PAZAPA-4460 file (N, C-alpha, C; in steps of 0.05 Angstrom, whole numbers, plus 32768, in hexadecimal, padded with zeros to 4 digits):
% residues 288
    n_x    n_y    n_z   ca_x   ca_y   ca_z    c_x    c_y    c_z   seq   type   mol
   7982   8277   854A   7964   8267   855E   7965   8285   8572     1      M     A
   7948   828D   8575   7947   829B   8590   7949   828F   85A4     2      S     A
   7952   829E   85B7   795A   8297   85D8   7940   8297   85E2     3      S     A
   793C   8280   85FA   792B   8275   8605   791E   828C   8623     4      P     A
   7901   8289   8624   78FB   829B   8634   7906   82AB   864F     5      P     A
   78FA   82BE   8651   790D   82CF   866C   7905   82C5   8684     6      C     A
   791A   82CB   8697   790E   82C6   86B3   7905   82DE   86BE     7      N     A
   78F5   82DE   86C4   78EB   82F0   86D3   78F5   82F2   86EE     8      P     A
   78F7   82E7   86FB   7904   82E1   8719   791C   82FB   8717     9      D     A
   792F   82FA   86F7   7949   8306   86FB   7947   8326   86F0    10      R     A
   7925   8333   86EF   7925   834B   86F1   7927   835B   870E    11      F     A
   793E   8372   8712   7930   8387   8729   7923   83A4   8719    12      T     A
   790D   839E   872C   78FA   83B4   8729   7903   83D0   8736    13      N     A
   78FC   83E2   8724   7904   8405   8736   78EF   8403   8750    14      P     A
   78FC   8413   8767   78E8   8411   876D   78C7   8417   8774    15      P     A
   78BD   841C   8783   7897   841D   877A   7893   8418   8765    16      N     A
   78A3   8407   8753   789A   83FC   873B   7884   83EF   8736    17      Y     A
   786D   83F4   8724   7858   83E4   871B   7850   83E4   8700    18      S     A
   7856   83C6   86F2   784F   83CA   86D4   7835   83DB   86D2    19      F     A
   7833   83EB   86B9   7819   83F5   86B6   7802   83E7   8697    20      P     A
   77F0   83E0   86A2   77E3   83C7   868B   77BE   83D5   8690    21      H     A
   77C1   83E8   8696   77A5   83F1   869A   7799   83F6   867B    22      H     A
   779E   83FC   8668   7798   83FE   864A   77A1   83DF   8636    23      R     A
   77AB   83D0   8648   77AF   83B3   8640   779D   83A5   8636    24      L     A
   778D   839B   861E   777D   8389   861C   777F   8371   861C    25      S     A
   7774   836B   8637   7772   8347   8641   7766   8332   8635    26      R     A
   7751   8343   8621   7744   8329   860E   774F   832E   85F8    27      T     A
   7750   8313   85ED   7757   8316   85C2   7744   8317   85B7    28      L     A
   773D   832A   85A5   771F   832F   859E   771C   8316   8587    29      R     A
   7732   8310   857A   7732   82FD   8566   7744   82E7   8564    30      D     A
   7737   82C7   8573   774B   82BA   857B   775A   82B3   8567    31      P     A
   7757   82AD   8542   776A   82AF   8531   777C   82BF   852F    32      S     A
   7785   82D8   853E   779A   82EE   8547   77A9   82E4   855A    33      K     A
   77CA   82E7   8554   77E0   82EB   8566   77DC   8302   8576    34      T     A
   77D9   8303   8592   77DB   831C   85A2   77F8   8325   85A1    35      P     A
   7800   8341   859C   7818   8357   859C   7814   8366   85AE    36      I     A
   782A   8376   85BB   7831   8386   85C0   7847   8396   85B8    37      V     A
   7841   83AF   85B3   7858   83C1   85A7   7863   83CE   85B6    38      L     A
   787A   83CE   85C2   788C   83DC   85D0   78A7   83F0   85C2    39      V     A
   78A1   8402   85C2   78B2   841D   85BD   78CC   8427   85CD    40      A     A
   78E5   841F   85C8   78F8   842A   85E0   7901   8439   85D7    41      C     A
   790C   8452   85E6   791F   8468   85D7   7915   847C   85F1    42      G     A
   7935   8499   85EA   7932   84AD   85F6   7915   84B9   85FC    43      S     A
   7903   84BC   85E8   78E6   84D2   85ED   78F5   84E5   85F7    44      F     A
   7905   84F6   85F2   790F   8513   85FD   7912   8527   85E7    45      S     A
   78F3   8538   85DD   78DE   8523   85EE   78D9   851B   85DA    46      P     A
   78B7   8511   85E5   78AF   84F8   85D2   7899   8510   85C6    47      V     A
   7896   8501   85A3   7889   8520   858E   7877   8508   8588    48      T     A
   786A   8511   857A   7850   850F   8566   7859   84F6   8556    49      Y     A
   786C   84EB   8549   787E   84DF   853A   7873   84BE   8551    50      L     A
   7888   84C9   8569   788C   84AC   8579   786A   84A0   857D    51      H     A
   785E   84B2   857C   783D   84AC   857B   7838   84A3   8560    52      L     A
   7835   84AC   8550   7832   84A9   8540   783B   848F   852C    53      R     A
   7849   847C   8536   785C   846B   8537   7849   844F   8532    54      M     A
   7837   844F   8553   782A   8443   855C   7815   843F   854A    55      F     A
   7806   8454   8536   77EC   8451   852A   77F6   844C   8515    56      E     A
   7811   8451   8505   781B   843F   84EF   7819   8419   84F4    57      M     A
   7826   8414   8511   7819   83FA   8510   7806   83F0   8512    58      A     A
   77FC   83FB   851D   77DF   83F3   8521   77D0   83ED   8504    59      K     A
   77D5   8400   84EF   77CD   83F9   84D9   77D2   83E8   84CD    60      D     A
   77E9   83EA   84CE   77FC   83D1   84C0   77F1   83B1   84C6    61      Y     A
   77F6   83B6   84DC   77E6   839B   84EB   77D7   8394   84F0    62      V     A
   77C1   83A9   84E9   77A6   839B   84E1   779E   8395   84C4    63      R     A
   77AC   83A2   84B5   77AE   839E   849D   77BB   837F   8480    64      Q     A
   77CE   8383   8495   77E2   8372   8490   77EC   835B   849C    65      N     A
   77E0   834D   84AA   77EE   833B   84C7   77DA   8330   84D2    66      T     A
   77E6   8318   84DC   77CC   830B   84EA   77D1   8309   850A    67      D     A
   77D8   8326   8509   77DA   8331   8531   77C4   834D   853F    68      F     A
   77C6   8344   855C   77B5   8355   8560   77C5   8361   8572    69      E     A
   77BF   8376   8572   77D0   8387   8584   77B5   838E   8593    70      I     A
   77C9   838C   85BD   77C3   8383   85CD   77C8   83A6   85E6    71      I     A
   77D8   83AD   85D2   77DF   83C4   85E8   7800   83D1   85D8    72      G     A
   7801   83E7   85E0   781D   83F7   85D8   7825   8400   85F3    73      G     A
   7853   83FF   85ED   7855   840F   8603   7870   841E   85FB    74      Y     A
   7876   8434   860D   788D   8443   8609   7896   8440   8621    75      L     A
   78B3   8439   8618   78C4   8437   8630   78DD   844B   862F    76      S     A
   78D6   8459   863D   78F4   846B   8637   790F   846B   864D    77      P     A
   791F   846F   863C   7938   8461   8646   7948   8470   8663    78      V     A
   7959   8461   866C   7960   845E   8688   7977   847B   8686    79      S     A
   7975   848C   869A   7988   84A1   869D   79A6   8498   8690    80      D     A
   79AE   8486   869C   79CB   846E   8691   79CD   846C   8675    81      M     A
   79BA   8473   8660   79C2   847F   8647   79CB   8494   8647    82      Y     A
   79E0   848F   8635   79FF   84A5   8630   79EE   84B0   861C    83      K     A
   79EC   84CC   8621   79DA   84DD   8600   79D9   84F3   8607    84      K     A
   79DF   8503   85F9   79DD   851D   85F4   79C2   8527   85FD    85      Q     A
   79BA   8541   8608   79A2   854C   860C   798D   8532   8615    86      G     A
   7992   8521   8623   7981   850F   8631   797A   851C   864A    87      L     A
   7958   8524   8653   795A   8529   8666   7954   8518   867C    88      L     A
   794B   8523   869A   7943   8509   86A8   7935   84F4   869D    89      C     A
   7933   84DB   86B5   791D   84CE   86A0   7903   84E2   86B4    90      A     A
   78FF   84E4   86C7   78E9   84F5   86D0   78D6   8500   86BB    91      Q     A
   78E2   8513   86B3   78D7   851E   869C   78D4   8518   8689    92      H     A
   78E6   8500   8680   78D7   84FB   8664   78C0   84E0   8670    93      R     A
   78C0   84D2   867F   78A6   84C7   8688   788C   84D9   8686    94      V     A
   7898   84EC   8690   787B   8502   8698   7870   84FD   867C    95      T     A
   788C   8513   866E   7883   8514   865B   786F   8500   8640    96      M     A
   7876   84EA   8646   7869   84CD   8633   784F   84CF   863C    97      C     A
   784A   84CC   8653   7836   84CA   8666   7824   84E0   8660    98      T     A
   7831   84F8   865F   781F   8511   8651   780E   8506   8638    99      L     A
   7827   84F5   8621   781F   84F5   860C   7807   84E2   8609   100      A     A
   780E   84CA   8619   7801   84B6   8618   77DF   84C5   8617   101      A     A
   77DC   84C7   862D   77BE   84D2   8639   77BC   84DE   862E   102      E     A
   77C7   84EA   8623   77B1   8504   8608   77A8   8500   85F3   103      E     A
   77BC   84ED   85E8   77BE   84DB   85C5   77AE   84C7   85CA   104      T     A
   77B0   84AF   85D6   77A9   849A   85CC   779B   848A   85EC   105      N     A
   7795   846E   85E1   7781   8465   85E8   7787   844E   85F5   106      T     A
   77A2   8446   85E9   77B8   8426   85F5   77C9   8422   85F3   107      W     A
   77D6   843C   85EC   77F6   843F   8602   77F7   8449   8616   108      L     A
   7815   843A   8625   7817   843A   863B   7833   8443   863E   109      M     A
   7839   844E   8659   7858   845E   865E   7862   8449   8678   110      V     A
   7875   8439   866A   7880   8424   867E   78A1   842B   8690   111      D     A
   78A2   8428   86AB   78BC   8433   86AE   78CE   8425   86BA   112      T     A
   78C6   840F   86B7   78DE   8400   86C1   78EE   8401   86B5   113      W     A
   78FB   8408   869C   7916   840C   8688   791E   842F   8694   114      E     A
   7917   843B   8697   7911   8459   869E   7920   845B   86B8   115      A     A
   791F   844B   86D3   7924   845F   86E7   7933   843B   86FD   116      F     A
   794D   8439   86E6   7959   8427   86EB   7974   8421   86DC   117      Q     A
   798A   8416   86E1   799F   8414   86D5   799A   840F   86B6   118      S     A
   79B0   8415   86A2   79A5   8410   8687   79A2   83F0   867D   119      Y     A
   798F   83E6   8671   798D   83D6   866D   7986   83D2   864E   120      Q     A
   7989   83BD   864B   7995   83B2   861F   7972   83AD   861C   121      R     A
   796E   83B6   8603   795E   83B3   85F6   7949   839C   85FE   122      T     A
   7963   8386   85F1   7953   8364   85FC   7946   8368   8614   123      A     A
   7957   8372   8625   7950   8366   8643   7929   836C   8649   124      V     A
   7932   8391   863B   7912   83A3   8649   78F8   8392   8634   125      V     A
   78FB   837D   861A   78EB   8373   8610   78E6   834C   8626   126      L     A
   78FE   8352   862B   78F7   8338   863B   78DF   833D   8658   127      D     A
   78EC   835C   865D   78DF   8364   8676   78C1   8360   8674   128      H     A
   78B9   836D   865E   789B   8371   864F   7890   8352   864C   129      F     A
   789B   8347   863C   7891   832D   8640   7891   8319   865E   130      D     A
   78A1   831F   866C   789F   8310   8687   7885   831A   869D   131      S     A
   7886   833B   8696   7867   8347   86A6   784B   833C   869B   132      E     A
   784C   8345   8678   7833   8336   8668   782A   8313   8666   133      I     A
   7841   8307   866A   7838   82F0   8661   7838   82E3   8682   134      N     A
   7859   82EE   868D   784E   82D1   86A8   7841   82E6   86B9   135      T     A
   7844   82FD   86BF   7836   8307   86D6   7818   830E   86D3   136      K     A
   7813   8315   86B9   77F0   831D   86B7   77E7   8304   86AB   137      L     A
   77F8   82EC   869C   77EE   82D2   8697   77E2   82DC   8682   138      G     A
   77F6   82EA   8665   77E1   82EF   8655   77C4   82FE   864E   139      G     A
   77C0   82EA   8632   77A4   82FE   8631   7792   82E2   862A   140      V     A
   7774   82E8   862F   7765   82D2   861E   7753   82D2   860E   141      H     A
   774E   82C1   8602   7736   82C9   85E9   771A   82C8   85FF   142      T     A
   7709   82C6   85EC   76F0   82C7   85F4   76E2   82AD   85F9   143      E     A
   76EA   8296   85F6   76DD   8286   8604   76F7   8279   861F   144      D     A
   7710   828F   8627   7716   8292   8636   772E   827C   8639   145      G     A
   773E   8270   861C   7757   826E   8617   7771   8281   861D   146      E     A
   777B   8278   8632   778E   828B   8624   77B0   8286   8618   147      R     A
   77BB   82A2   8614   77C2   82A6   85FC   77E1   82B8   8604   148      R     A
   77FA   82B2   8605   780F   82BC   8604   780F   82D5   85F6   149      N     A
   7813   82F1   8602   781D   830F   85F0   7834   8307   85E1   150      V     A
   783A   830A   85C2   7858   8315   85BD   7859   8324   85C0   151      R     A
   7878   832F   85CD   787E   834C   85C9   788B   8352   85AF   152      V     A
   7882   8367   85A7   7896   836F   8596   78A5   838D   8590   153      M     A
   78B4   838D   858B   78C5   83AD   858E   78B9   83BF   8572   154      L     A
   78BB   83DF   8579   78AA   83E5   8569   78C1   83FC   8569   155      L     A
   78D1   8406   854B   78E5   840E   8547   78E5   8421   8531   156      A     A
   78FB   843A   852D   78F2   8444   850F   7913   8434   8500   157      G     A
   790F   843C   84E5   791D   842A   84D4   7940   842F   84E0   158      S     A
   7940   8448   84E6   7964   8445   84F1   7968   8434   84FD   159      D     A
   795E   8421   8512   7964   8415   8524   7968   83FC   850E   160      L     A
   7955   83F0   84F8   7969   83D8   84EA   7980   83DF   84DE   161      I     A
   798A   83EE   84D8   799F   83F7   84CA   79B4   83FC   84E3   162      A     A
   79B3   83FE   84FB   79C8   83FB   8507   79CA   83D7   8510   163      T     A
   79BE   83D3   8511   79B7   83B0   851A   79C9   83A4   8504   164      M     A
   79C6   83AE   84E8   79CD   839C   84D1   79EF   83A6   84CC   165      S     A
   79EF   83B9   84DF   7A19   83BB   84DC   7A20   83B2   84EF   166      E     A
   7A39   839D   84E5   7A41   8393   84FB   7A57   839B   8519   167      P     A
   7A51   8389   8528   7A61   8394   853E   7A54   83A4   8559   168      G     A
   7A3A   83B5   8545   7A2C   83C3   8552   7A1D   83BF   856A   169      V     A
   7A07   83A6   8568   7A01   8398   856E   7A05   8377   8576   170      W     A
   7A01   836F   8593   7A13   8355   8596   79F2   8340   8583   171      S     A
   7A03   832A   8577   79F0   830E   856B   79DF   8300   8584   172      Q     A
   79DF   8304   859B   79D1   82FE   85AA   79B7   8313   85AC   173      A     A
   79BB   8322   85B5   79A7   833E   85B6   7998   8337   859E   174      D     A
   79A6   833F   8588   7993   8338   8568   7988   831C   856E   175      L     A
   798E   830A   8572   7978   82F9   8572   7969   82F7   8585   176      S     A
   7969   82FF   859B   7955   82FA   85A3   7941   8314   85A0   177      H     A
   7949   8325   8599   7935   8338   858D   7923   8333   8579   178      I     A
   793A   832F   8569   7922   832B   854F   7921   830A   854E   179      L     A
   792D   82FA   8553   791E   82E2   8553   7909   82D8   856A   180      G     A
   7908   82E4   8579   78FE   82E0   858E   78E9   82EB   8598   181      R     A
   78E6   830B   8596   78D2   831E   858E   78CA   8327   8570   182      Y     A
   78D6   832D   856B   78D8   8347   8547   78CE   835A   8540   183      G     A
   78CD   8369   853E   78CB   8384   8538   78BF   8390   851E   184      T     A
   78B6   83AA   8523   78A3   83B7   8512   78AD   83D6   8513   185      F     A
   78B4   83CF   84F2   78CE   83F0   84EF   78BC   8402   84DD   186      I     A
   78C4   841A   84E7   78B9   842F   84D3   78CC   843A   84BC   187      I     A
   78CA   8433   84AB   78D9   843D   8499   78DD   8465   8497   188      E     A
   78F4   8466   8495   78FA   8479   848F   7913   8488   847E   189      R     A
   7908   849E   8466   7916   84AB   845E   7939   84A7   8461   190      A     A
   7947   84A3   844E   796D   84A2   8451   7972   8484   845B   191      G     A
   795F   8476   8465   796E   845C   8471   796D   8444   845E   192      T     A
   7986   8435   845D   7987   842C   8443   797C   840D   844B   193      A     A
   796B   8406   844F   7952   83F1   8457   7957   83D9   844D   194      M     A
   795B   83D6   8430   7961   83B0   8424   7978   83AB   8423   195      D     A
   798B   83BD   8429   79A6   83AB   843A   79A7   83A9   8454   196      Q     A
   7998   83BC   8465   7994   83AF   8474   7988   839B   8483   197      A     A
   7975   839A   8475   7961   8374   8477   7977   8362   846E   198      I     A
   7981   836C   8453   7991   8355   844D   79AB   834B   8468   199      D     A
   79AB   8353   846D   79C2   8352   848A   79B8   834B   84A4   200      N     A
   7992   8349   849E   7985   8347   84B7   7974   8325   84AF   201      L     A
   7979   8317   8496   796D   8305   8484   795F   82F0   8493   202      S     A
   7972   82EC   84A9   7971   82D2   84BC   7950   82D5   84CB   203      R     A
   7947   82F0   84D4   7935   82EF   84DC   791C   8307   84C9   204      W     A
   7924   8304   84BA   790F   8312   84AA   78E7   830D   84A6   205      R     A
   78EE   82F3   84B1   78D5   82EC   84B4   78CA   8303   84C7   206      S     A
   78D6   830B   84DF   78CC   830A   84FB   78D6   833A   84F5   207      N     A
   78DA   8346   84DE   78E2   835B   84DF   78CC   8366   84CD   208      I     A
   78BA   837A   84D1   789F   8381   84CE   78A3   83A2   84C1   209      Y     A
   78A4   83B4   84A0   78A7   83C6   84A6   7896   83D5   8491   210      L     A
   7893   83E8   849B   787C   83FF   849C   7885   8416   8492   211      I     A
   7874   841F   847F   7882   8430   846A   786F   8450   8478   212      S     A
   7882   845F   8473   7868   847D   8480   7860   847F   8469   213      Q     A
   784A   8487   8469   7836   8490   844E   7839   84AC   8450   214      L     A
   783B   84B9   846B   7841   84D8   846A   785C   84DE   8475   215      I     A
   786B   84E3   846A   7887   84E4   8477   7881   84FB   8483   216      Q     A
   7896   84F2   84A3   788C   84FF   84BA   78B2   8500   84C8   217      N     A
   78BF   8513   84C3   78DB   8513   84D1   78DD   851E   84E5   218      D     A
   78CC   851D   84F7   78C3   8531   850F   78D9   852C   8527   219      V     A
   78F2   8529   8536   78F9   851D   853E   78FD   8528   855A   220      S     A
   790A   851C   856D   7913   8532   858A   792E   8545   8586   221      S     A
   793A   8539   8579   7954   854B   857C   794A   856D   856B   222      T     A
   793C   8565   8550   7933   8583   854A   791A   858F   8558   223      K     A
   790F   8584   856B   7902   858C   8580   7913   859D   859C   224      V     A
   7921   858E   8599   7931   85A5   85A4   793A   85B2   85A5   225      R     A
   794A   85B1   8587   7959   85C7   8571   7941   85DE   8575   226      L     A
   7930   85D9   8574   791C   85F0   8573   7918   85FF   8587   227      F     A
   7911   85E8   859F   7915   85FD   85C8   7923   860B   85CB   228      L     A
   793D   8608   85C1   7955   860F   85C3   795C   862F   85B8   229      R     A
   794C   8630   85A2   794D   8644   858E   793B   865E   8596   230      R     A
   7926   864D   85A9   790E   865C   85AE   78ED   8658   859D   231      G     A
   78F5   8644   8585   78E2   8646   8578   78D3   862D   8586   232      L     A
   78AD   8632   857C   7892   8621   857E   7899   8604   8574   233      S     A
   7891   85F2   8580   788F   85DA   8582   7874   85D3   8585   234      V     A
   7869   85DB   8589   784B   85D0   8587   783F   85CF   8574   235      R     A
   7828   85AB   8570   7825   85AD   8553   7840   858F   8549   236      Y     A
   7856   8590   855A   7860   8576   8555   7865   8568   8571   237      L     A
   785D   856C   8588   7855   8565   859C   783F   8567   85A9   238      L     A
   7833   854F   85B5   781A   8556   85C8   781D   8574   85D2   239      P     A
   7806   857A   85DB   7806   859C   85E8   780E   8598   8604   240      N     A
   77FF   8583   8610   780C   857E   862C   7824   8579   862C   241      T     A
   7832   856C   861A   785B   8567   8615   7858   8587   861E   242      V     A
   7856   8597   8604   785F   85B5   85FE   785E   85C1   8616   243      V     A
   7846   85C3   8627   783C   85CF   8639   784C   85C9   865D   244      D     A
   784F   85A6   865D   7868   85A9   8669   787D   85AD   8665   245      Y     A
   7892   85B0   864E   78AC   85BA   8643   78AB   85D8   864E   246      I     A
   7893   85E9   8646   789B   8604   864A   7897   8605   866D   247      E     A
   7882   85FC   8676   787F   8601   869D   789C   85FB   86A8   248      Q     A
   78B4   85E2   8693   78C3   85D7   86AF   78DF   85E6   86A0   249      H     A
   78DF   85FB   8689   78F4   8604   867F   7906   85E8   866E   250      G     A
   78F7   85DC   8660   790F   85C2   8654   7919   85D4   8641   251      L     A
   7938   85C0   863B   7946   85BA   8621   7947   85D7   8613   252      Y     A
   7951   85E5   862F   795A   8608   8623   7975   8603   861E   253      Q     A
   7989   85EA   8627   79A6   85E5   861F   79A5   85CD   861E   254      D     A
   79AE   85CA   8609   79B9   85A7   85FA   79D1   859D   860A   255      E     A
   79E6   85B3   8615   79F7   85A8   8626   79EF   85A3   8644   256      S     A
   79DB   85AA   8648   79D1   85A6   8667   79C3   8586   8663   257      V     A
   79CC   8574   866F   79BA   855A   8672   79C0   854C   8696   258      S     A
   799C   8552   86A0   79A2   8543   86BB   799D   851F   86B8   259      T     A
   79A5   8511   86A5   79AE   8501   86A4   79C3   84F0   86A2   260      A     A
   79C8   84E0   86B4   79E8   84CE   86BA   79FA   84CC   86A1   261      S     A
   7A0F   84CB   869B   7A1E   84C2   8684   7A2F   84A8   868E   262      T     A
   7A26   8499   869E   7A30   8488   86A3   7A2F   8469   8691   263      A     A
   7A17   8470   867C   7A17   8459   8671   7A1F   8458   8657   264      G     A
   7A17   8443   8641   7A2D   844D   862B   7A18   8437   8612   265      S     A
   7A0F   8442   8601   7A05   8437   85E0   7A08   841C   85E6   266      D     A
   7A22   840C   85E9   7A2F   83F2   85E5   7A1C   83E0   85F9   267      K     A
   7A17   83F2   860C   7A04   83DC   8624   79F4   83D7   861C   268      G     A
   79E2   83E6   8600   79CA   83E2   85FF   79CA   83C5   85E6   269      K     A
   79E2   83CD   85D8   79E8   83BF   85C1   79EC   83C9   85B1   270      G     A
   79E7   83EA   85A8   79E6   83F7   8594   79F9   840E   85A1   271      K     A
   7A0A   8422   8586   7A19   8432   8587   7A05   844E   858B   272      D     A
   79F8   844A   8576   79EA   8469   8578   79D5   8468   8572   273      K     A
   79BF   8477   8575   79A5   847B   8576   799F   8480   855F   274      E     A
   7980   8476   855A   7972   8473   853B   7962   8492   8540   275      P     A
   7959   8499   8531   794D   84B6   8533   792A   84B6   8533   276      S     A
   791F   8498   852A   790B   849F   8535   7900   8480   854A   277      I     A
   7901   846E   8552   78EF   845E   8554   78F8   8452   855F   278      G     A
   790F   8449   856F   790D   8435   857E   791D   842D   8592   279      G     A
   792E   842F   858F   7938   8422   85A2   795B   8428   85A0   280      A     A
   7956   841C   85B6   7975   8426   85C9   7982   840F   85CB   281      K     A
   7996   8411   85DF   79A0   8406   85EB   79AA   83E5   85E1   282      K     A
   79A6   83D9   85D8   79B0   83C6   85CC   799F   83C0   85B5   283      G     A
   7996   83DB   85BA   797E   83E9   85A5   7973   83FC   85B3   284      L     A
   7977   8419   85AA   7978   842D   85B9   795D   8438   85A4   285      Q     A
   7956   844D   85AD   7940   8452   8597   7939   846B   858E   286      T     A
   792A   8476   8591   7923   8496   8589   7933   84A8   858E   287      Q     A
   792D   84C0   857D   793F   84D5   858D   7934   84E3   859B   288      S     A
***
């Protein structure tokens, strides 16, 4: 059984925080559909075209295979308290995500709630989105004025499901909350044993949607950082505005140098290692 709705009063917002909703649709076009918001949690160090491509793949899948209607999408960069080699400070990562969303997308937004505070588990991050969209904004309305709650759903890479199926990596309470209450769209990735992973998570199978990559793309932030350290071009792997920002600030020249704190730990998020593409960190961490 999934856990009950969150209490919005328990959230502590970073200084000067404001939830972004300028690209969030407030009217449901098809009243027969369930409105959803896609949330990708990750390091995004740096954000790549694959991170952005995941949202488009999910949009196609939703339109062709489900009774959902997407009303918005969010990148949620992890806090500096997430212990990971090569993690640049949140200010740089948030700026790059914002540049990428503005250059390439009309419905994707960047939420800084997670980035500019202490380490938060993925389950808590999803609760935050639920509170902001449904409690504070009042969800969405149909054209006839009927109010509908929006379902928040995690968007992640298949490496995430693999870690979720490993005993002792995620707490059962967080798994039940994320997969039972919210659900997830998983982008399949070569080399991940999906069948066994799904079997181990069978109690939540109805809330796990697998999306195949029809054009294989294995671009990762890790590979991009390696290219940059070697002085190789990363154009056309990242949005141009992100490449320009990296060059202007001389970022990722030394992998051993990180401006992020190492006070946090993956266990606090719910998982020990971060998947390579998409998604989730902390009790769910995400992309590389």
